[in-house]
Residue, then its C-alpha position, 0 to 999 in steps of 0.5 A: x500500500x503505498x497512501x497520498x495517491x489513489x488507486x481505482x479499479x478499471x473493471x469493464x473494458x470493451x473487447x475485441x477478438x483479434x485472429x488474423x493479428x490485423x488490429x493495429x494496422x486497424x487502428x485498435x489502439x487510436x482514440x478516434x477508432x469506432x468502439x461503440x459496438x464492442x462487446x463490454x467484458x470485465x477485466x480479471x476474466x480470461x477470454x477463455x471464460x467468456x464462452x465455451x468457443x473460446x475456450x483454450x483459443x491462441x489468438x490476439x485480443x484487444x481491450x480498450x477503455x477511456x477515462x477523464x482525467x485532470x492533471x496533477x503536478x503533484x501526482x504521476x499516473x500509473x497503469x497496475x496490473x495484477x497479471x496478464x494472460x499473455x505477452x501485451x503491449x499499452x497505447x494510450x493515447x495512441x502513443x505506446x507506452x509499454x510493450x512485449x511485457x510478459x505474462x503472468x507477472x505484475x507491471x506497473x506502466x508509467x503513463x503520465x507524459x502521454x495522459x491529456x486533460x480530459x477524455x483519455x483512450x487506453x488500448x491494450x493487445x494481448x498476445x496469449x500465442x505460444x511462442x515456442x523456443x523464442x521466449x519462455x517458456x523456451x519449449x516446443x511443447x508447454x504443458x498447462x493452458x495459456x489463458x487469454x486476456x485481462x486474468x487478474x485486476x487492472x488499476x489506474x494508480x495516482x502516486x506522488x511525485x516524490x515517493x517511496x516506491x519500494x521496500x525490501x526487506x531482509x529478515x532473519x528468525x532472531x529478529x533482525x531486518x536489514x531493509x533497502x528503501x527505495x525513494x522516486x523523484x519525478x518532479x522537477x527539484x532535488x529532494x531532501x528529507x528523511x525515511x523512517x522505519x517502525x517495524x515490530x516495536x522498533x523505529x530507525x530513520x535516515x537521511x534522504x538525498x535524491x535529485x530530480x528525476x532520480x531514484x535512491x536507495x536508503x539502506x537500514x537495520x534494526x533489530x527486533x526483539x519481541x517477535x514470533x518467527x514465521x513458519x506454517x504453524x504459527x505464521x506471524x506478520x508485521x506490518x513495516x511501515x516506511x515514512x518520507x517526510x520533507x525538510x519542513x516536516x511534511x510527509x510526503x509518501x507512506x508505503x506499507x508492507x507486511x513480512x514476516x521474521x523466518x531463516x531458511x537454509x541447508x546445513x550439510x543434508x538437512x533443511x532448517x527453518x527457523x534453526x529446527x528441521x524442515x520436512x518439505x510436504x507438498x504439492x505442485x499447483x497451477x492456478x486452473x480451478x473451474x470453473x474460473x479458468x486462472x481468475x478465481x475468486x480469492x475465498x476459493x483460492x483460500x478454501x484450496x489451499x487450506x485443504x492442502x494444509x489439512x491434507x498435511x501439507x507445508x509447501x506449494x510449488x508452481x511453474x510460473x507466477x500466479x495470483x498475487x492473491x495467492x502469496x498474500x493469503x500463503x502468508x496469513x495462513x502458512x504455507x510455504x512456496x517455491x517459484x520457478x522462472x517459467x523456462x520450462x522443457x527448453x532442450x539445446x543442444x551442444x553445437x555438434x548434436x543433432x537430436x534429442x533425448x527428451x521433451x521437444x526442442x531445437x535441434x541445436x543452441x542456435x541464437x535463442x540461448x541469448x534472447x532467452x536469457x534476457x527474458x529470462x533475467x527480466x522475469x526474474x527481476x521482475x518476480x523479485x521486486x513484487x514477491x521479494x516481502x513475502x515470507x511463505x515465498x522460500x525457494x527460487x527455481x531457475x527451471x524445470x525439466x530443461x536439458x541443463x547438462x548441454x552447454x547452453x543449459x549448464x551457462x543460463x542455469x549458473x548464470x540465473x542462480x548466480x543473478x538470484x543469489x546477488x539480491x541476498x534473497x533470504x532463499x533457496x536456490x535450485x534447478x530442477x531436473x529429471x534427467x540423471x546427472x553424470x557428475x557430481x559437480x552439474x549441479x553444485x550451484x543448487x542449494x539442494x537437488x531438486x529432483x523429478x522421477x515417476x518411477x514405474x509410471x511415466x517411463x518406458x511401457x515395459x516398466x510400468x507398474x499396471x498393476x499392485x502386484x508389479x509395484x515391489x520391483x516397478x516402483x519401490x526397487x526401481x525407486x531406491x535405486x535411482x534416488x541412491x544413485x543420486x544421493x551418491x553423487x551428492x552426499x553432502x546436498x539435501x533432496x527434495x522430490x520436487x515431482x512424483x505422483x500417479x494418475x487415475x480418474x474421479x470415481x473409477x475403482x480396481x486394481x488397474x492404471x489410472x483407477x483410484x485405488x492404483x493412484x493410492x497403493x502407487x503413492x504410499x509405494x513410491x513415498x516408502x521407497x523415497x522416505x527409506x533415504x535419509x538425505x531426501x528432505x521433501x517430498x512435492x506430489x505432481x501433483x495437487x489438482x487435475x489440469x487442461x493440457x495445451x493443445x501442443x500436448x498428445x493429451x487433453x487432461x493432466x488427471x494426476x491430482x488428488x483432486x479434480x479441476x473443479x476441486x472434487x477430491x478422489x477420496x483413496x488418492x487423498x487420503x494415500x497422499x494425507x497419511x504419508x504426509x501427516x505420519x512424517x514429523 
């Protein structure tokens, strides 16, 4: 929250579908374009949900809105986005304000210099088409649905020209807090004053000088003596209030962040949260929830995360950024999150290779490594800026199931991990892999080994356990053999099973593949094998809920959840997973 300004939600927009991507040529972005016949639709809803005919449509869509404003030298106007389903460009009064902003991520776009007194026209072009190897995710195939449009809320934000624009509080469970306060001066005069921090009964102050048109960062530190550390059992939150005051004593800006005091670290093969041993118990979760798609009401998000906690979970992993409300709720109810740069199934080859061993990808590294590096860097930096103060966010991953052992892949992920650590983020850093490491050096930059494995389930057909009678050899023995190899490669690192799981169709029972019985007994067997290896310090199920597949996948639906996409509980696999998690202390 940043006071001394006004933030308005922009809930209704005029919409046009642009199947042939001709909107700019036709003038959809211009103030004089006649939009009187266009349908008015709500922001905060994927276009897939407007009508069944648009379900999973990959296309370009345009949003237009006219807003009357009076300009004021004391404030500066921004368009704030909680997240958009697609790459998006913005025009204000026919002039481009921003382009190629990334899907999913929040964004704040300065539009002040393009505004006029009176009527202003905003136009947004959203493109939810999959870009293959040329953009995130970097792979030719993508698993999840790329829902399109203004899937989350949009705001017009009027902020002071001199303001506190950002805060990052790096905390420890012992009460220390190192706080970086960013002050932005969009006025025409230099600013001098002071900034104060009030947190958990402690106050600190510092002088501020910021030249006109510049940004200044002020670093402060304090130690709170009477705090409760944040953890899933006691998710204690505190208001950090920053106040910017001019030399004359006038308060010009305030900003409040809700934070928690917590420390996550590795100690040998152990994970520690606030100095105590931690076992990660969780699931991968897409934000898709029928009938809402990714645009889920906050009360439903809260119910969903509380149901995960009821199942014994303390952790959620995601492949991409979700509704910002998700992380606020996770802070409040006490569930940890793992965020990930959405590099997924990017499979670069070495220059002398022509084939790929796994998910389809480019046959040579060619030129997509450097362009992807730039795009991934923007994603990483933006993710940190918007979500850095959430105590629920405890792990940061560079990618999922990419060919990390190839030279371009190793260079990419070492670079991303180093950039993550340059923020001193207070989070563990890793790369999630599914291909067998060839030596112990290849993942030596990871705080823990994040490994995805589905022994007896997603494997060659003759290795697949189709009935419970095949579980002892094809699931249990195969799992122990695989994970013992990983343990022996990295004897000094914790291992977290970042994906494992089975499949089932809701309500189908019996001793066969994709029944609830098979799914439940698979979970029991594979978890027993994982837990026989002491160095495995986390189990993250694939996945919490069933989901729809992108059209580039061979099958339209992923029945991997222990609940359905509309959150009906699959009783047998749900109970099996719950029993495992509740048995782990």
